[in-house]
Every structure is written in structure tokens, then in C-alpha cells.
FILOKOL-557058 format. One record per residue: x, y, z of N, C-alpha, C in turn; residue in three letters. Coordinates in steps of 0.001 Angstrom, whole numbers, padded with zeros to 6 digits, always signed. Layout:
N
XYZXYZXYZAla/...
END
This chain:
395
+046980+071970+190694+045556+071527+191133+044649+072659+191480Met/+043821+073012+190907+042691+074036+191071+041767+073549+192092Gln/+041602+074431+193086+040621+074155+194055+039508+075213+194006Leu/+038193+074768+194160+037098+075779+194459+037120+076403+195545Thr/+036360+077577+195489+036320+078280+196809+035754+077591+197903Asn/+034759+076782+197692+034185+076065+198853+035253+075156+199387Lys/+036027+074339+198460+036894+073417+198812+038127+074140+199624Ser/+038471+075445+199297+039508+075935+199949+038982+076472+201342Arg/+037688+076798+201462+037156+077081+202684+037289+075722+203850Ile/+036857+074755+203187+036776+073618+203939+038187+073247+204201Phe/+039103+073303+203358+040550+073021+203676+041047+073861+204564Gly/+040706+075182+204836+041394+076033+205653+040811+075604+207125Ser/+039391+075312+207202+038848+074966+208524+039479+073779+209095Ile/+039812+072794+208148+040404+071458+208414+041917+071867+209106Ile/+042472+072733+208393+043848+072953+208642+043948+073637+209960Leu/+042976+074670+210353+043160+075301+211621+042639+074532+212601Leu/+041445+073918+212650+041052+072992+213563+041809+071836+213873Ser/+042468+071221+212612+043247+069997+213083+044485+070291+213708Gly/+045079+071671+213559+046195+071910+214299+045994+071986+215817Ser/+044824+072616+216110+044408+072896+217475+044040+071553+218127Val/+043373+070822+217495+042794+069446+218163+043955+068506+218326Ile/+044944+068327+217377+045946+067391+217333+047124+067921+218406Gly/+047261+069124+218703+048101+069634+219749+047481+069547+221080Gly/+046278+069625+221221+045452+069577+222594+044751+068500+223053Gly/+044382+067579+222200+043485+066612+222810+043753+065705+223769Met/+045119+065439+223894+045582+064512+225036+045960+065414+226178Ile/+046922+066392+225896+047409+067056+227297+046331+068127+227879Pro/+045691+068814+226956+044698+069690+227640+043600+069371+228610Leu/+042873+068283+228053+041791+067724+229174+042399+067091+230443Pro/+043673+066615+230306+044309+066166+231668+044745+067305+232491Leu/+045368+068346+231977+045736+069487+232581+044645+070359+233132Glu/+043661+070526+232293+042502+071201+232719+041674+070626+233754Ala/+041512+069016+233474+040503+068399+234388+041290+067841+235743Gly/+042351+068356+236062+043115+067767+237217+042372+068396+238437Ile/+041567+069335+238416+040944+070100+239502+039424+069889+239589Asn/+038904+069030+238528+037650+068858+238481+036926+069190+237129Gly/+035781+068772+236786+034923+069099+235598+034663+070458+235336Phe/+034196+071180+236388+033625+072511+236330+034932+073438+236118Ile/+035673+073540+236885+037104+074301+236595+037546+074152+235130Pro/+037555+072664+234791+038025+072522+233454+037310+073185+232298Ala/+035969+073199+232503+035217+073765+231501+035309+075321+231380Ile/+035551+075859+232651+035874+077297+232639+037061+077662+231958Phe/+038054+076628+232142+039580+077019+231366+039415+076786+229949Ile/+038669+075900+229564+038449+075485+228113+037884+076767+227419Leu/+036735+077278+227813+035938+078474+227586+036892+079591+227479Leu/+037652+079817+228456+038768+080954+228545+039695+080869+227268Leu/+040220+079534+227129+041104+079346+225896+040461+079575+224761Gly/+039033+079223+224495+038450+079571+223277+038290+081131+223001Phe/+037970+081878+223968+037829+083249+223883+038910+083932+223648Val/+040120+083604+224329+041454+084028+223990+041976+083834+222570Tyr/+041653+082441+222040+041877+082232+220699+041328+083073+219581Leu/+039983+083184+219879+039267+083992+218927+039588+085531+218907Leu/+039774+086125+219973+040085+087409+220223+041489+087915+219603Leu/+042378+086913+220124+043798+087110+219506+043789+087006+217949Ser/+043180+085865+217503+043112+085467+216201+042655+086798+215291Ala/+041322+087175+215631+040880+088395+214847+041658+089607+214980Phe/+042332+089871+216091+043289+090986+216336+044350+090826+215118Met/+044830+089634+215097+046058+089366+214229+045584+089534+212625Leu/+044367+088928+212388+043781+088879+210978+043810+090393+210632Leu/+043110+091332+211561+042714+092754+211486+044125+093457+210942Gln/+045141+093161+211754+046383+093818+211528+046995+093195+210064Val/+046973+092116+209990+047536+091359+208710+046757+092065+207433Asn/+045467+092266+207674+044741+092692+206329+045275+094141+205822Leu/+045937+094828+206782+046305+096128+206400+047694+096153+205713His/+048092+094858+205375+049501+094742+204649+049081+093904+203478Phe/+050229+093914+202483+049902+093085+201447+050019+091715+201550Pro/+049295+090793+200756+049171+089411+200933+050511+089019+200847Ala/+050929+087784+201693+052189+087291+202023+052938+087857+203182Gly/+052107+088850+203587+053007+089546+204891+053068+088604+206002Ser/+053969+088414+206763+053710+087758+207950+054245+088546+209123Asn/+054236+088034+210335+054465+088846+211715+055770+089488+211452Ile/+056841+089291+211001+058225+090049+211036+057831+091223+210291Pro/+057167+091306+209013+057100+092390+208052+055895+093328+208891Thr/+055001+092730+209562+054097+093596+210357+054900+094333+211438Met/+055456+093517+212214+056258+094203+213366+057260+095262+212870Ala/+057907+094861+211687+058874+096127+211196+058190+097286+210762Asn/+056935+097347+210313+056129+098389+210025+055746+099199+211105Ala/+055383+098422+212236+054694+099137+213369+055457+099357+214539Thr/+056636+098364+214634+057368+098579+215806+058706+098876+215618Leu/+059222+098808+214371+060507+099220+214007+061513+097844+213971Gly/+062752+098087+213538+063629+097130+213366+063870+096128+214482Arg/+063915+096705+215806+064006+095862+216914+062754+094981+217039Tyr/+061633+095739+216865+060375+094897+217175+060353+093717+216015Gly/+060938+093936+214898+060834+093095+213743+061868+091776+214321Lys/+062866+092286+214659+064069+090890+215055+063480+090190+216337Trp/+062728+091029+217435+062375+090179+218494+061090+089274+217910Phe/+060232+089801+216946+059109+088999+216704+059684+087741+215885Ala/+060678+088048+215018+061165+087069+214096+061771+085820+214924Lys/+062754+086319+215968+063303+085091+216672+062355+084451+217516Ile/+061442+085029+218166+060451+084410+218986+059400+083587+218059Leu/+059164+083989+216846+058240+083219+215997+059155+081922+215640Leu/+060152+081988+215049+061041+080995+214535+061319+079937+215749Leu/+061557+080341+217025+061943+079568+218029+060694+078649+218540Leu/+059525+079393+218328+058205+078543+218697+058010+077559+217672Ile/+057972+077950+216369+057695+077064+215292+058644+075976+215124Leu/+059975+076237+215451+060895+075055+215288+060926+074151+216368Tyr/+060632+074760+217482+060585+073930+218869+059294+072952+218644Ala/+058110+073484+218161+056896+072624+218098+057131+071378+216989Leu/+057985+071977+215774+058055+070896+214822+058998+069842+215307Leu/+060123+070162+215952+060992+069194+216712+060220+068236+217612Ala/+059256+068832+218345+058669+067802+219197+057780+067058+218532Ser/+056949+067543+217285+056206+066653+216651+056931+065550+215897Tyr/+057956+066057+215417+059053+065030+214508+059239+063956+215571Ile/+059765+064214+216772+060043+063245+217960+058884+062268+218294Ala/+057592+062914+218300+056601+062152+218768+056114+061230+217676Gly/+056090+061544+216434+055734+060846+215304+056869+059820+214847Ala/+058124+060016+215070+059111+059099+214782+059070+058099+215829Gly/+058784+058349+217036+058503+057288+218044+057483+056265+217689Ser/+056378+056672+217031+055269+055912+216525+055669+055083+215410Ile/+056384+055653+214379+057030+055044+213150+057781+053905+213697Val/+058905+054258+214537+059862+053194+215088+058868+052019+215635His/+057981+052270+216521+057035+051243+217143+056336+050402+216193Ala/+055950+051006+215094+055250+050273+214032+055980+049345+213399Val/+057223+049871+212867+058279+049134+212281+058834+048093+213050Leu/+058951+048254+214240+059530+046974+215270+058417+046068+215273Thr/+057103+046319+215163+056061+045164+215230+056102+044415+214128Thr/+056544+045009+212787+056601+044546+211560+057883+043880+211371Met/+058690+043743+212527+060088+042992+212457+060928+043640+211394His/+060880+044808+210934+061826+045499+210174+063330+045641+210983Val/+064265+045540+210320+065637+045279+211038+065861+046658+211888Pro/+066522+046592+212799+066481+047769+213835+067414+048883+213347Lys/+068309+048533+212309+069159+049591+211791+068032+050524+211046Thr/+066951+049985+210632+066125+050967+209866+064979+051567+210706Ile/+064476+050624+211617+063179+051021+212473+063765+052232+213377Ser/+065076+051988+213791+065417+053116+214785+065463+054362+214259Ile/+065550+054663+213088+065411+055880+212345+064122+056347+211999Gln/+063153+056278+212996+061780+057033+212804+061809+058255+212520Gly/+062506+058940+213143+062442+060433+213002+062860+060822+211480Asn/+063896+060300+211133+064325+060579+209660+063321+059991+208594Ile/+062661+058811+208903+061818+058337+207940+060419+059172+207938Ile/+059927+059645+208978+058904+060472+209217+059237+061839+208359Phe/+060047+062369+208622+060614+063801+208146+060813+063653+206637Thr/+061293+062710+205953+061480+062420+204664+060161+062266+203976Val/+059339+061674+204656+057967+061225+203978+057297+062584+203842Ile/+057224+063319+204967+056396+064549+204881+057187+065715+204350Phe/+058369+065642+203970+059134+066625+203402+058614+066569+201868Ala/+058300+065420+201237+057729+065042+200160+056470+065610+199755Gly/+055608+065278+200914+054297+065972+200762+054272+067497+200726Ile/+055112+068136+201696+055077+069535+201548+055902+070260+200447Leu/+056692+069416+199679+057358+069853+198458+056483+070090+197412Tyr/+055115+069368+197431+054262+069236+196284+053366+070627+196354Trp/+053583+071372+197676+052757+072608+197608+051510+072528+198416Gly/+050908+073566+198819+049652+073837+199714+048565+072986+199250Ile/+048138+072876+198057+047063+072398+197460+047058+070704+197740Ala/+048212+070087+197466+048485+068597+197799+048563+068352+199204Phe/+049339+069345+200104+049185+069177+201521+047976+069333+202031Thr/+047209+070138+201511+045612+070394+201872+044904+069042+201714Asp/+045150+068364+200840+044343+066903+200567+044858+065984+201400Asn/+046323+065800+201796+046836+064898+202690+046311+065232+204110Val/+046296+066505+204379+045766+066930+205639+044299+066443+205855Asn/+043482+066710+204952+041985+066175+204919+041945+064754+205342Arg/+042922+063881+204840+042768+062455+205065+043022+062267+206367Ile/+044341+063121+206965+044534+062691+208278+043718+063145+209425Leu/+042978+064373+208955+041911+064861+209834+040791+063987+209910Ala/+040304+063385+208657+039332+062257+208881+039592+061062+209513Phe/+040901+060570+209740+041379+059700+210522+041296+060144+211837Gly/+041473+061376+212223+041612+061932+213386+040295+061789+214013Leu/+039357+062468+213271+037762+062601+213683+037228+061191+214085Ile/+037399+060206+213114+036989+058940+213176+037435+057974+214374Val/+038863+058234+214684+039286+057746+215736+038662+058199+217124Ser/+038476+059509+217202+037929+060164+218361+036534+059827+218486Ile/+035716+059757+217424+034172+059424+217555+034128+057838+217995Val/+035152+056954+217366+035025+055647+217907+035323+055399+219354Val/+036333+056047+219687+036883+056031+221131+035660+056704+222027Leu/+035178+057938+221565+034011+058437+222385+032985+057341+222561Met/+032668+056838+221551+031286+055877+221362+031676+054670+222279Ser/+032816+054173+222339+033232+052906+223298+033007+053354+224758Leu/+033351+054702+224924+033421+055115+226364+032022+055580+226933Met/+031086+055807+226025+029772+056431+226494+029187+055643+227505Leu/+029160+054203+227379+028408+053393+228410+028927+053344+229714Pro/+030396+053666+229862+031113+053801+230996+031136+055065+231717His/+030145+055984+231436+030020+057430+231975+029419+057111+233247Met/+029938+057898+234343+029255+058152+235709+029238+059515+236037Glu/+027862+060212+235859+027813+061466+235833+028082+062123+237356Leu/+028043+061250+238285+028267+061897+239550+029726+062269+239722Asn/+030678+061665+238790+031858+062002+238925+032453+063569+238387Lys/+031260+063990+237609+031281+065405+237351+031325+066357+238348Leu/+030862+066046+239380+030549+066924+240529+031999+067113+241274Lys/+032922+066178+241158+034141+066171+241792+034931+067485+241523Gln/+035273+068069+242635+036261+069366+242501+037299+069368+243536Ile/+038514+069426+242931+039729+069633+244037+040523+070808+243622His/+040151+071889+243980+040771+073231+243550+042046+073345+244490Leu/+043220+073775+243981+044418+074143+244854+044854+075480+244249Asn/+046073+075865+244837+046431+077139+244409+047081+077365+243099Glu/+047357+076102+242351+048109+076063+241133+047209+075671+240299Ser/+045954+075833+240222+045058+075325+239443+045107+076294+237953Trp/+045545+077485+238170+045726+078407+237154+046942+078105+236142Trp/+047831+077173+236721+048891+076708+235948+048470+075893+234647Met/+047402+075395+234522+046959+074974+233302+046909+075894+232217Ala/+046859+077196+232664+046596+078135+231569+047653+078221+230300Leu/+048892+077992+230809+049809+078066+229544+049604+076824+228680Pro/+049139+075638+229158+048867+074672+228256+047724+074976+227430Ile/+046781+075586+228051+045408+076049+227133+045876+077039+226084Val/+046807+077888+226344+047418+078967+225484+047984+078444+224350Val/+048718+077197+224622+049547+076531+223688+048542+075806+222740Ile/+047797+074993+223460+046748+074024+222588+045890+075041+221602Ala/+045269+076122+222308+044298+076956+221512+045312+077789+220639Phe/+046058+077382+219773+046899+078292+219080+046837+077646+217401Thr/+046121+078645+216677+046391+078489+215260+046612+079717+214524Phe/+047043+080922+215313+047265+082050+214860+048531+082179+213890Gln/+049572+081363+213961+050632+081565+213024+050069+080950+211586Pro/+048985+080212+211476+048283+080023+210175+047551+081074+209467Leu/+047341+082147+210293+046444+083277+209753+047018+083793+208458Ile/+048331+084249+208499+048727+084935+207071+048719+083924+205960Pro/+049099+082619+206347+048949+081723+205019+047561+081505+204619Ala/+046638+081566+205558+045222+081130+205158+044505+082341+204454Ile/+045048+083558+205062+044551+085006+204388+044931+084845+202987Arg/+046377+084548+202735+046632+084378+201132+045979+083370+200404Glu/+045760+082232+201000+045079+080969+200455+043666+081406+200174Tyr/+042989+082260+200768+041512+082673+200436+041419+083969+199854Leu/+042675+084393+199200+042511+085646+198546+042035+086912+199327Asn/+042293+086852+200676+042093+088063+201542+040731+088380+201530Ser/+039838+087409+201252+038407+087763+201677+037984+087552+202916Asp/+037814+088892+203601+037299+089048+205074+036325+088237+205556Tyr/+035266+088206+204701+033990+087414+204900+034162+085894+205207Arg/+035106+085334+204149+035428+083932+204346+036469+083810+205499Lys/+037268+084620+205692+038344+084393+206677+037723+084425+208057Leu/+036443+085368+208217+035924+085528+209434+035150+084118+209777Lys/+034523+083465+208774+033763+082343+208908+034636+081102+209107Tyr/+035828+081070+208481+036693+079942+208758+037415+080129+210207Val/+037763+081194+210580+038190+081414+212026+037491+080927+213099Leu/+035993+081432+212837+034923+081072+213980+034830+079554+214009Ile/+034406+078921+212839+034287+077586+212692+035475+076694+213082Ile/+036726+077205+212711+037833+076541+213010+038278+076522+214331Gly/+037634+077530+215176+037767+077500+216638+036874+076806+217372Ala/+035424+076652+216749+034451+076236+217449+034452+074601+217497Leu/+035037+074035+216452+035114+072531+216158+036057+072022+217263Ile/+037275+072535+217504+038096+071833+218568+037414+072077+219924Pro/+036785+073350+219971+036312+073668+221445+035081+072713+221766Leu/+034172+072132+220694+033204+071253+220854+033696+069834+221343Ile/+034909+069270+220525+035385+068208+220721+036095+068153+222233Leu/+036788+069198+222473+037447+069126+223798+036297+069092+224838Phe/+035330+069974+224759+034282+069818+225867+033810+068475+225859Leu/+033351+067699+224773+033019+066404+224662+034058+065430+225402Leu/+035269+065436+224932+036300+064561+225316+036591+064725+226966Trp/+036554+066137+227361+036532+066380+228781+035534+065886+229598Gln/+034291+065870+229214+033148+065273+229790+033343+063927+229973Thr/+033821+063175+228728+034032+061717+229020+035076+061298+230001Leu/+036319+062018+229902+037324+061573+230743+036885+061879+232222Leu/+036196+062866+232407+035867+063367+233940+034705+062521+234552Ser/+034086+062034+233402+033041+061112+233933+033205+059714+233982Ser/+034281+059257+233510+034897+057936+233473+035971+057701+234557Thr/+036769+058560+234517+038129+058366+235602+037823+058920+236754Leu/+038423+058539+237768+038400+059103+239131+039530+060463+239079Asp/+039070+061482+239863+039862+062647+239877+041315+062588+240282Leu/+041655+061440+241021+043052+061251+241619+043995+060664+240401Ala/+043230+060119+239421+043941+059355+238032+044487+060352+237304Lys/+043920+061605+237169+044407+062658+236210+045861+062970+236550Phe/+046097+063197+237924+047525+063616+238295+048578+062397+238126Ser/+048018+061212+238323+048876+060089+238030+049179+059793+236549Val/+048296+060080+235810+048593+060053+234219+049334+061088+233932Ile/+049335+062403+234361+050131+063411+233877+051535+063519+234561Leu/+051903+062798+235720+053160+062601+236177+053869+061364+235496Asn/+053239+060498+234693+053879+059262+234240+054795+059679+233203Ser/+055644+058738+232872+056625+058997+231775+056169+059257+230297Val/+055167+058386+229931+054425+058540+228891+052807+058709+229105Asn/+052433+060047+229228+050997+060216+229722+049928+059685+228626Pro/+050325+059534+227344+049359+058837+226247+049268+057366+226570Val/+050396+056803+226659+050220+055435+226965+049536+055022+228285Thr/+049881+055910+229424+049256+055792+230721+047728+055983+230622Arg/+047309+057083+229940+045788+057331+229723+045178+056207+229077Leu/+045514+055628+227853+044970+054503+227187+044957+053267+228258Thr/+046034+052851+228769+045962+051844+229646+045060+052093+230921Ser/+044995+053085+231374+043986+053356+232458+042496+053258+231913Thr/+042233+053696+230752+040804+053757+230340+040613+052261+229970Ile/+041728+051685+229443+041309+050288+229193+041008+049317+230368Ser/+041785+049705+231381+041751+048834+232715+040233+049157+233326Gln/+039811+050532+233177+038438+050958+233860+037341+050481+233059Gln/+037391+050459+231801+036376+050092+230903+036382+048865+230222Thr/+037387+048145+230269+037767+046881+229690+037419+047039+228184Gln/+037718+048104+227518+037656+048115+226057+039080+047546+225597Ile/+038902+046539+224472+039850+045594+224165+040772+046467+223128Val/+040180+047203+222111+041006+047678+221095+041379+049018+221293His/+041462+049521+222440+041698+050951+222761+043078+051410+222373Ile/+043908+050447+222541+045292+050879+222380+045637+050916+220789Thr/+044922+050255+219945+045086+050485+218586+044560+051588+218146Lys/+043413+051946+218643+042467+053149+218265+043366+054400+218729Ile/+043974+054304+219838+044688+055307+220519+046010+055628+219568Ala/+046757+054662+219029+047699+054691+218003+047379+055433+216757Asp/+046118+055157+216336+045938+055706+215251+045513+057297+215430Ile/+044860+057498+216493+044584+058953+216901+045755+059658+217052Phe/+046781+058976+217894+047934+059706+218179+048755+060235+217065Ser/+048900+059391+215785+049586+059389+214944+048917+060680+214039Phe/+047589+060690+213814+046843+061571+213165+046779+062931+213833Cys/+046803+062934+214987+046942+064059+215934+048209+064718+215821Ala/+049395+064119+215727+050480+064647+215666+050812+065174+214220Ile/+050393+064240+213218+050765+064769+211772+049744+066004+211259Thr/+048634+065943+211977+047714+067284+211381+048493+068533+212160Thr/+048827+068311+213343+049466+069497+214073+050934+069829+213404Ser/+051652+068791+213010+052806+069074+212341+052519+069697+210927Phe/+051558+069423+210229+051367+069972+208869+050838+071539+209255Ile/+050045+071727+210135+049841+073074+210570+050908+073982+210733Gly/+051890+073458+211652+053004+074332+211995+054087+074376+210701Val/+054027+073241+210039+054961+073412+208800+054635+074465+207818Ala/+053224+074519+207492+052652+075512+206676+052891+076946+207075Val/+052836+077049+208391+053078+078444+209037+054494+078734+208994Ser/+055200+077760+209278+056794+078252+209134+057206+078526+207602Leu/+056713+077820+206888+056990+077908+205348+056479+079352+204887Gln/+055453+079787+205292+055013+081099+204965+055790+082407+205677His/+056396+082112+207006+057144+082888+207745+058380+083007+206983Val/+059073+081864+206573+060353+081933+205856+060156+082537+204573Leu/+059078+082360+203788+058831+083116+202523+058909+084707+202811Ala/+058254+085128+203986+058193+086473+204512+059586+087072+204735Asp/+060348+086356+205339+061720+086685+205912+062467+086802+204715Ile/+062577+085797+203755+063484+085987+202564+062823+086293+201352Phe/+061943+087255+201445+061066+087799+200347+061943+088312+199224Val/+063214+088626+199533+064031+089270+198216+064800+088265+197742Lys/+064856+087073+198383+065584+085847+197815+064411+084780+197272Lys/+064664+084511+195937+063694+083507+195548+064322+082095+196045Lys/+063396+081208+196539+063943+080209+197106+063001+078907+196279Ser/+063714+077894+195972+063074+076827+195287+062410+075909+196350Ser/+061342+075317+195900+060522+074463+196853+061497+073451+197783Pro/+062434+072984+197199+063296+071914+197907+064198+072750+198896Leu/+064638+074004+198755+065307+074712+199573+064475+075114+200816Arg/+063177+075504+200263+062219+075913+201469+062091+074707+202372Ser/+061743+073641+201891+061159+072436+202792+062582+071984+203465Val/+063686+072195+202964+065001+071818+203726+065301+072807+204913Ala/+064855+074035+204682+064928+075046+205775+064078+074842+206835Leu/+062849+074356+206467+061891+074003+207438+062155+072924+208296Met/+062701+071784+207780+062670+070386+208412+064071+069980+208800Leu/+064977+070419+208240+066535+069902+208701+066893+070404+210048Ile/+066470+071783+210430+066926+072190+211740+066235+071403+212821Pro/+064615+071378+212881+064294+070664+213736+064603+069190+213890Pro/+064987+068517+212625+065130+067138+212715+066632+066998+213533Leu/+067574+067879+213314+068838+067913+213879+068857+067910+215409Leu/+067734+068817+215642+067676+069145+217105+067256+067798+217930Phe/+066018+067308+217226+065707+065814+217728+066781+064767+217868Thr/+067649+064825+216832+068681+063773+216705+069879+064351+217802Glu/+070342+065387+217899+071673+065837+218357+071490+066699+219668Phe/+070539+067615+219657+070343+068608+220727+068942+068619+221132Tyr/+068483+067598+221771+067103+067422+222174+066696+068454+223273Pro/+067697+068914+224050+067488+069765+225192+067191+071168+224787Lys/+067691+071538+223757+067475+073016+222994+065856+073109+222845Val/+065171+072107+221954+063825+072369+221779+062903+072078+223067Tyr/+063396+071283+223954+062688+070920+225196+062671+072042+225943Leu/+063934+072962+225969+063775+074082+226983+062851+075101+226188Phe/+062908+075371+224853+061839+076236+224183+060459+075941+224616Ala/+060050+074537+224541+058814+074064+224951+058411+074328+226319Leu/+059319+074490+227156+058882+074652+228472+058541+076134+228655Asp/+058924+077062+227728+058510+078555+227651+057477+078902+226610Tyr/+057264+077862+225803+056348+078097+224904+055145+078711+225044Ala/+054402+078694+226246+053073+079145+226630+053479+080920+226792Gly/+054586+081022+227547+054868+082498+227678+055012+083162+226265Leu/+055806+082418+225371+056303+083110+224153+054848+083122+223229Met/+054090+082449+223290+052852+082306+222506+051969+083569+223110Val/+051972+083789+224135+051153+084728+224775+051615+086219+224206Val/+052925+086285+224419+053691+087598+223893+053404+087781+222405Ile/+053781+086657+221627+053869+086949+220363+052308+087125+219774Leu/+051365+086372+220084+050033+086304+219513+049014+087045+220334Phe/+049392+087434+221676+048468+088240+222402+048885+089769+222421Gly/+050017+089832+222881+050531+091298+223139+050963+092187+221904Ile/+051755+091514+221103+052361+092145+219838+051041+092472+218927Leu/+050270+091748+218610+049015+092112+217695+048346+093305+218331Pro/+048117+093219+219705+047457+094450+220241+048021+095769+220056Ala/+049550+095610+220414+050310+096789+220324+050514+097317+218820Ile/+050591+096364+217930+050369+096842+216311+049122+097439+215917Met/+048178+096849+216510+046841+097359+216182+046782+099058+216704Ala/+047139+099247+217872+047048+100702+218424+048072+101400+217434Trp/+049236+100919+217183+050248+101716+216336+049606+102006+215005Arg/+048852+101096+214218+048258+101286+213019+047188+102421+212877Leu/+046555+102598+214367+045693+103712+214278+046086+105211+214256Arg/+047420+105100+214523+048029+106499+214944+049081+106913+213746Lys/+049802+105756+213242+050826+105828+212302+050435+105571+210712Asp/+051223+106235+210004+051133+105927+208450+052138+104658+208351Ser/+051843+103723+207360+052623+102722+207008+053052+102857+205617Val/+054222+103045+205131+054612+103181+203791+053810+104325+203242Asp/+053556+105383+203916+052736+106375+203374+051318+106326+203242Gly/+050675+105236+203645+049346+105146+203749+048818+105308+205123Leu/+047866+106076+205167+047209+106283+206559+046184+105085+207024Lys/+046621+104319+207906+045698+103165+208163+045036+103348+209596Leu/+043879+102876+209695+043226+102950+210953+042182+101741+211266Ser/+042224+101284+212458+041429+100215+212683+039941+100757+213176Leu/+038931+100057+212879+037696+100442+213132+037632+100536+214826Ser/+036718+101205+215241+036552+101721+216662+036196+100289+217524Lys/+035356+099508+216891+035136+098270+217656+036176+097560+218157Gln/+037393+097476+217326+038698+096856+217611+039387+097433+218886Trp/+039227+098676+219328+039892+099248+220414+039562+098644+221761Leu/+038404+098288+222173+038307+097683+223378+038717+096148+223366Pro/+038772+095595+222256+039120+094013+221861+040631+094087+222318Ile/+041336+095144+221693+042881+095224+221880+043133+095368+223282Ala/+042390+096354+223808+042628+096587+225397+042464+095311+226301Thr/+041328+094385+225926+040985+093279+226580+041948+092277+226511Leu/+042580+092142+225276+043511+091197+225073+044921+091580+225727Ile/+045267+092676+225778+046465+093274+226473+046276+092877+228018Val/+045166+093444+228514+044884+093193+229931+044938+091788+230360Ala/+044091+090814+229507+044068+089451+230030+045438+088769+229821Ser/+046339+089254+228961+047730+088604+228760+048515+088928+229868Val/+048334+090332+230343+049133+090751+231485+048754+089915+232666Ile/+047566+089739+233028+047054+088808+234173+047619+087594+234205Val/+047525+087066+232733+047945+085561+232586+049443+085585+232972Leu/+050132+086422+232400+051735+086540+232627+052102+086526+234167Leu/+051231+087294+235046+051488+087425+236563+051266+086028+237179Leu/+050307+085431+236555+049884+083900+237257+050979+083079+236803Phe/+051583+083075+235446+052505+082143+235231+053792+082428+235872Ile/+054222+083752+236063+055462+084117+236684+055492+084046+238242Leu/
END
């Protein structure tokens, strides 16, 4: 299936922004808003700046290597064999843990839907497997087909968000935006912000998809980051002006924050169909994020096994069987990885690209003298400095 340049740009923006929106629309405003609206806005803007800086740094480094190169290849050329293995293990751990969490989340929704349809329990209980098999088929047909499916899901995501926001607008109380309750741990929302504002794993795949056109890539990264920022800011404003500040912590500490959030909004606003809208939103959010991570992992695996030709079926199996097995038999493994995902993301997409950028200015890679423009030096320094400060807060 041939796609025009404009279609590829649009699809790339949807893929990037969808992966951020889907992963952060529920937890991010709750975690950021627990201390009040103004601190939440500051943290969201900080996450946006971090995303753009680290994304452009990774893109700048990636463009110095042949199309198809991913972080392991880049780390091998700039940081040596140990750097390559460190980056490879960290990257696979993050992506597989995220895929496992999305399979578990989407599987529970599939199970709930099948149960309401009175499907036999022996079938409905296999929600994780059913979801994985369906999306394995989608991924099998390649990135063009996956792109089209992702656009449909992203459309459902945007429509459900807009409908939800429209229903909540009459219930806004602007005085609630003045509520602030800062405590010593308000910076602890930063790891969640870092995880939510993450589409860096998609950059090598998007670069190849757009034929290494820097002008298009720059446009895609900026728009792809601005869309989720605007939606996050609007959603934060609605939640902070609708819910009492004390309810944020109650929702976060509940067993199922998504269900508790929808029920709390329903009780406070008397919106009748909010549960159904939230179910549509949750499924579209999880699946758009799932597709983004799956495409990233597919590109990483192709980079790792570059010398071994792999069939599409084998590639999809390598992507989805390990996280499915984790969700079914070893859930504690991916839950443990997710607990440290923020730290791993900061190291992998904040520190390593900055270090690689500095190395590329000094060293030759495969006999070619590569140098980054001077404008990227202060950006690299800023990223490293901000990441170190962030790590100190986390630890």
C-alpha cells in the first residue's frame, strides 16, 4: 500500500501523539494535579520541554547513522560493546514491560466486554490472548496497514476525549484552580511525567518511514509533542476545576484509578453515559500506546538481528509472545520493571543520547568524521544537567 508524503507525515504525527496521549491521559493529570492546578501546569510544561529536547537530541544522533539504525547500533559505535549491551538490555526491558502492561490493560477490557455479551467464561477469561492475537494480525501486515488502524483508534480516542470534555464543561468551578497543597513529595510526579512524555523509541522507525527528511521529521516531532501537551493542559484544567483537590489522592490510591475517576466524575457531575465513554477512551488509549511501543520494538529487533533475515511472522512472535507470557505467568516481572521505568527512560533517552552526541563530535564512526552543530552542545549539556537533577529527586 503506497502512501503519499502528506499521508506519511499525518500518520507519523498520529503515531507519536497517540502513544503519548494513550499512556498519559489518565495517570498524568492525577499525579500532576494532586498538589494543585498551578504546580500541575508547571510539571506538564517541564515534561514537554524534556520530551522535545531529548527527542531532537536522539534524532540528531540517529541521522548520523544509516536508516534502520536504532539505539543499540548507535551505542555500539559511540560507547563501545558494553554501551551497546547496556542500551540493548535497558531498551528491551522498557519496551517489553510496557507491552505487557498494555496487554494486561486491554485484555481486562476485552474480558469485561465479552462478559457483558454473555460469552462463555472459558473464552471471555482469555482476554489477554484474544487481544494479542488480533493485534498480532494487524502488525503482521506491516507499518502501512498498522498506520491506518492506528488512525482509526486515534480518531476514537480524540472523539471520546472531546465528548467527555464537552460534557464536563458546564460543571467547571474556576475557583478550584486556585487550590494548592504543596508537600515535600510533589516532585515525585516527575517520573510519571517522564514516562508519559515518551515517544523517543519511535524516532528511528519514523525517521526511516519519512526517508530521513530532517525538515519533515522536525515538523512531525514538534506537532506530535504539541498535540498531547494541549490535550493534557485542557484535561488538567477540567479535572482541577471539577474535582476537589482531596479527591485526587483518593482516586490515585484506589485499586482501579480509571474506574474510580469515572465514578467520581459521574457522581459529581451526574453525567449518565460517562462510563461507556470512558471505556471507549480507555481501550483506544491503550491500543494506540500499544501500537506505538510495538512499532518501536519491531524496529529495535530488526536492528539487533540485522544480520539475520526474519519473516514478518517471526518478528511479530518475538514482539508479542514474551510480554504475553509475562502477563499470564510472571506478572511480577513486568510490574517490577514498570516501577523503575521512569528511571530507565531518563537514562536511556536523556543521558545516553547526550553522551553519544558529545562522542560524535570528537570521534570518527566507521572512518567518517562526524560532528554535531554547535547549537546542540548547550542542549546536550542542558539535558544531562536536568536528568542528573531529576535522578537526585527520584533517588
